[in-house]
C-alpha positions as CSV (number, residue, x, y, z in Angstrom):
1,M,-48.8,-35.3,-182.4
2,E,-51.0,-32.2,-182.4
3,G,-53.6,-32.0,-179.6
4,L,-51.6,-34.1,-177.1
5,A,-50.3,-32.3,-174.0
6,P,-46.6,-32.7,-173.4
7,K,-45.6,-35.0,-170.5
8,I,-44.0,-33.0,-167.8
9,L,-41.2,-34.7,-166.0
10,P,-40.3,-33.6,-162.4
11,A,-37.0,-31.9,-162.0
12,M,-34.4,-33.9,-160.1
13,G,-34.0,-32.9,-156.5
14,L,-37.3,-31.0,-156.3
15,L,-39.4,-33.8,-155.1
16,K,-39.8,-33.6,-151.3
17,T,-39.9,-36.8,-149.4
18,A,-42.4,-36.9,-146.5
19,Q,-40.6,-36.3,-143.2
20,K,-41.4,-38.4,-140.2
21,P,-42.4,-36.4,-137.1
22,P,-39.7,-36.5,-134.3
23,K,-40.1,-39.5,-132.0
24,K,-41.7,-38.4,-128.7
25,K,-40.0,-39.1,-125.4
26,K,-41.9,-41.7,-123.4
27,T,-43.5,-40.6,-120.1
28,K,-41.6,-42.1,-117.2
29,V,-44.0,-44.3,-115.1
30,L,-43.2,-45.2,-111.5
31,R,-44.6,-47.9,-109.4
32,P,-45.3,-47.3,-105.6
33,S,-42.5,-49.7,-104.7
34,Q,-40.0,-47.7,-106.8
35,I,-41.0,-44.5,-105.0
36,I,-40.9,-46.1,-101.6
37,N,-37.7,-48.0,-101.9
38,K,-35.7,-45.4,-103.9
39,E,-32.4,-44.6,-102.3
40,R,-32.5,-40.8,-101.5
41,R,-29.8,-38.4,-100.3
42,Y,-30.6,-35.9,-97.5
43,I,-29.0,-33.1,-95.5
44,Q,-30.0,-32.8,-91.9
45,L,-29.3,-29.3,-90.6
46,D,-28.5,-28.6,-87.0
47,G,-30.5,-26.4,-84.6
48,P,-33.8,-24.6,-85.0
49,I,-33.5,-24.3,-88.8
50,G,-33.0,-28.1,-89.2
51,D,-35.8,-28.9,-86.7
52,S,-38.3,-26.6,-88.5
53,I,-37.7,-27.4,-92.2
54,G,-36.8,-31.1,-91.7
55,K,-34.4,-33.3,-93.8
56,L,-33.5,-31.6,-97.0
57,E,-33.5,-34.0,-99.9
58,L,-30.9,-33.2,-102.5
59,G,-32.8,-31.5,-105.4
60,T,-35.1,-29.6,-103.1
61,K,-36.5,-26.2,-104.2
62,I,-36.8,-23.4,-101.5
63,F,-38.9,-20.2,-101.8
64,I,-38.0,-17.3,-99.5
65,T,-39.8,-14.0,-99.4
66,G,-40.2,-11.0,-97.1
67,K,-40.3,-7.2,-97.1
68,S,-37.3,-5.0,-96.6
69,F,-36.0,-4.9,-93.0
70,S,-37.8,-8.1,-92.2
71,G,-34.6,-10.0,-91.4
72,K,-34.8,-12.0,-94.7
73,S,-31.2,-11.3,-95.8
74,T,-29.8,-12.2,-92.4
75,F,-31.8,-15.4,-92.4
76,I,-30.4,-16.3,-95.8
77,S,-26.9,-15.9,-94.5
78,M,-27.9,-18.2,-91.5
79,L,-29.2,-20.8,-93.9
80,C,-26.0,-20.6,-96.0
81,A,-23.8,-21.0,-93.0
82,A,-25.8,-24.1,-91.8
83,I,-25.8,-25.8,-95.2
84,S,-22.1,-25.1,-95.8
85,Q,-21.4,-27.6,-93.1
86,H,-22.5,-30.3,-95.6
87,V,-22.0,-29.0,-99.2
88,K,-20.5,-26.0,-101.0
89,V,-22.7,-22.9,-101.2
90,D,-23.0,-20.5,-104.1
91,Y,-24.8,-17.1,-103.4
92,N,-25.7,-15.5,-106.8
93,T,-26.8,-12.1,-105.6
94,H,-28.0,-9.4,-108.0
95,E,-28.5,-7.1,-105.0
96,E,-26.0,-5.5,-102.6
97,K,-23.3,-5.2,-105.3
98,G,-23.1,-8.9,-106.0
99,G,-22.3,-9.6,-102.4
100,D,-19.5,-7.0,-102.3
101,A,-21.4,-4.3,-100.3
102,S,-20.5,-3.3,-96.8
103,T,-24.2,-3.9,-95.9
104,I,-23.7,-7.6,-96.1
105,I,-20.8,-7.8,-93.6
106,E,-22.9,-7.5,-90.4
107,K,-25.3,-10.2,-91.7
108,M,-22.4,-12.5,-92.4
109,K,-21.0,-11.9,-88.9
110,Y,-24.4,-12.5,-87.3
111,A,-24.7,-15.8,-89.1
112,G,-21.1,-16.8,-88.1
113,I,-19.7,-16.6,-91.6
114,T,-15.9,-15.8,-91.4
115,E,-12.7,-16.3,-93.4
116,L,-12.9,-19.9,-92.4
117,H,-15.8,-20.3,-94.9
118,D,-13.7,-19.2,-97.9
119,T,-13.7,-22.7,-99.4
120,A,-17.4,-23.4,-98.5
121,I,-19.3,-20.2,-99.5
122,R,-18.7,-17.9,-102.4
123,Y,-20.6,-14.8,-103.7
124,Y,-20.9,-13.7,-107.3
125,Q,-23.3,-12.1,-109.8
126,A,-24.1,-14.4,-112.7
127,P,-26.8,-13.6,-115.3
128,I,-29.6,-16.0,-116.2
129,E,-29.0,-15.5,-119.9
130,S,-25.9,-14.0,-121.6
131,S,-23.8,-14.3,-124.7
132,T,-20.8,-12.6,-123.2
133,Q,-20.7,-13.7,-119.5
134,E,-20.8,-17.1,-117.9
135,T,-24.4,-17.8,-116.8
136,F,-25.7,-19.1,-113.5
137,A,-26.5,-22.5,-115.1
138,E,-23.0,-22.7,-116.6
139,V,-21.4,-21.9,-113.2
140,L,-23.4,-24.7,-111.6
141,S,-22.5,-27.1,-114.4
142,R,-18.8,-27.0,-113.5
143,K,-17.2,-30.1,-112.1
144,G,-17.2,-29.9,-108.3
145,S,-19.8,-27.0,-108.3
146,A,-21.9,-26.1,-105.3
147,G,-24.6,-28.4,-103.9
148,F,-26.6,-25.5,-102.6
149,A,-27.3,-22.3,-104.6
150,V,-29.1,-19.1,-103.8
151,L,-30.6,-16.7,-106.5
152,D,-31.2,-13.3,-105.0
153,S,-33.6,-12.2,-106.3
154,I,-35.6,-13.7,-109.2
155,Q,-36.8,-10.1,-110.0
156,H,-33.4,-8.4,-110.1
157,A,-31.9,-11.4,-112.0
158,Q,-34.8,-11.0,-114.5
159,M,-35.7,-14.7,-114.4
160,S,-38.8,-15.6,-116.3
161,K,-41.2,-18.4,-115.7
162,K,-39.7,-20.2,-118.7
163,D,-36.2,-19.7,-117.3
164,Y,-37.3,-21.1,-113.9
165,I,-38.9,-24.2,-115.3
166,A,-35.8,-25.0,-117.5
167,F,-33.4,-24.3,-114.6
168,T,-35.2,-26.4,-112.0
169,N,-35.7,-29.3,-114.5
170,R,-32.0,-29.2,-115.2
171,F,-30.6,-29.0,-111.6
172,C,-33.3,-29.8,-109.1
173,N,-33.5,-33.6,-109.7
174,A,-32.0,-36.8,-108.4
175,R,-29.1,-36.8,-110.8
176,R,-27.9,-33.3,-110.3
177,G,-29.1,-33.0,-106.8
178,K,-28.8,-29.2,-106.4
179,I,-30.7,-27.6,-103.6
180,V,-31.7,-24.1,-104.8
181,A,-33.2,-21.2,-102.9
182,F,-35.2,-18.7,-104.9
183,I,-35.5,-15.3,-103.2
184,S,-38.4,-13.1,-104.1
185,H,-39.5,-9.6,-103.4
186,W,-42.8,-9.2,-101.5
187,Q,-45.0,-9.6,-104.6
188,K,-47.9,-11.8,-105.6
189,N,-47.9,-11.9,-109.4
190,D,-48.4,-15.0,-111.5
191,F,-44.7,-15.8,-111.7
192,V,-44.0,-15.4,-108.0
193,L,-47.0,-17.5,-107.1
194,H,-45.9,-20.2,-109.6
195,V,-42.4,-20.4,-107.9
196,K,-43.9,-20.4,-104.4
197,H,-46.4,-23.3,-105.2
198,D,-43.7,-25.3,-107.0
199,C,-41.2,-25.1,-104.2
200,D,-41.0,-27.8,-101.5
201,V,-40.1,-25.4,-98.7
202,K,-41.7,-22.0,-98.4
203,L,-40.3,-19.4,-96.0
204,E,-41.7,-16.0,-95.2
205,A,-39.7,-13.5,-93.1
206,M,-41.6,-10.8,-91.2
207,G,-40.5,-8.9,-88.1
208,Y,-37.3,-11.0,-87.7
209,V,-39.2,-14.3,-87.6
210,V,-39.5,-16.8,-90.4
211,Y,-42.9,-18.6,-91.0
212,V,-42.2,-22.1,-92.3
213,E,-44.2,-24.4,-94.6
214,S,-42.1,-27.5,-95.4
215,R,-43.0,-30.8,-97.0
216,M,-39.7,-32.3,-95.9
217,E,-39.6,-35.4,-93.7
218,G,-39.4,-34.6,-90.0
219,A,-40.3,-30.9,-90.4
220,S,-41.9,-29.3,-87.3
221,N,-42.8,-26.3,-89.4
222,M,-42.3,-24.1,-86.3
223,P,-41.4,-20.5,-86.8
224,I,-37.7,-19.6,-86.7
225,V,-36.5,-16.6,-84.8
226,I,-33.9,-14.6,-86.6
227,W,-33.2,-11.9,-84.0
228,E,-35.1,-12.2,-80.7
229,E,-34.7,-8.6,-79.5
230,G,-35.9,-7.2,-82.9
231,A,-38.7,-9.8,-83.1
232,K,-40.0,-8.8,-79.6
233,K,-40.1,-5.2,-80.6
234,A,-41.7,-5.9,-84.0
235,W,-44.5,-8.3,-82.7
236,G,-45.1,-6.8,-79.3
237,K,-47.8,-8.6,-77.4
238,N,-48.2,-11.2,-80.2
239,F,-44.5,-12.3,-80.0
240,K,-45.2,-15.5,-77.9
241,K,-48.1,-16.5,-80.1
242,V,-46.0,-16.0,-83.2
243,I,-43.0,-18.1,-82.1
244,A,-45.4,-20.8,-80.8
245,G,-46.9,-21.0,-84.2
246,K,-50.3,-19.9,-83.1
247,Y,-50.5,-16.6,-85.0
248,W,-49.3,-15.3,-88.3
249,P,-50.9,-12.5,-90.4
250,G,-52.9,-13.8,-93.4
251,K,-52.9,-17.4,-92.1
252,K,-56.3,-18.7,-91.1
253,N,-55.1,-21.9,-89.4
254,T,-52.6,-22.0,-86.6
255,K,-50.1,-24.8,-86.2
């Protein structure tokens, strides 16, 4: 009939059904009794390092920084040697030719790392992200992978804040139980400060002494001497105060 508008029928398949939003993951809530009574796994290192930083719970994050020629790299080798007595160690270094430079040999010798550590410590250079090479996360996801890993450094590896959060959420937890040390250049930008504040153990190398700030159980937080002769020359008259924990540049409160 004239004057009546034709009835328009919807084409089949063109009608969109309303999609439900994805179901959100519930926030995990813990009771005090669950936290207190939880069975935890620890590593207790021997010597001054163990006394200073305390019992390392598996999943601990460690921040290490220091200027060049501060003894930082030597201390990292010492830490690797100590932890290798308990778990396998992976040193992902983006400096010193991925660990294959002659400059690292003396540091290894000083820390007591020899051919006997071949099955306990390994060095390599793995990227944070790559479509052509196995990444750091993929190496640590292998069956029987290392329990302690070092990333040296977060700058040279080009790790971002987003990468760091994803990496630590994946590995530094009770299930995975990876202890990871993040090495940083002497910088104080937003990313470095984020990593520092997030880590459970903060270590600063200066003048062949390590300043320790540890939340771990039993930690004395006393400074660790890397090389006594070098430290005495570097600190001069302040050496005794430094190793006694009574003086450190930039720190207002003594221990």
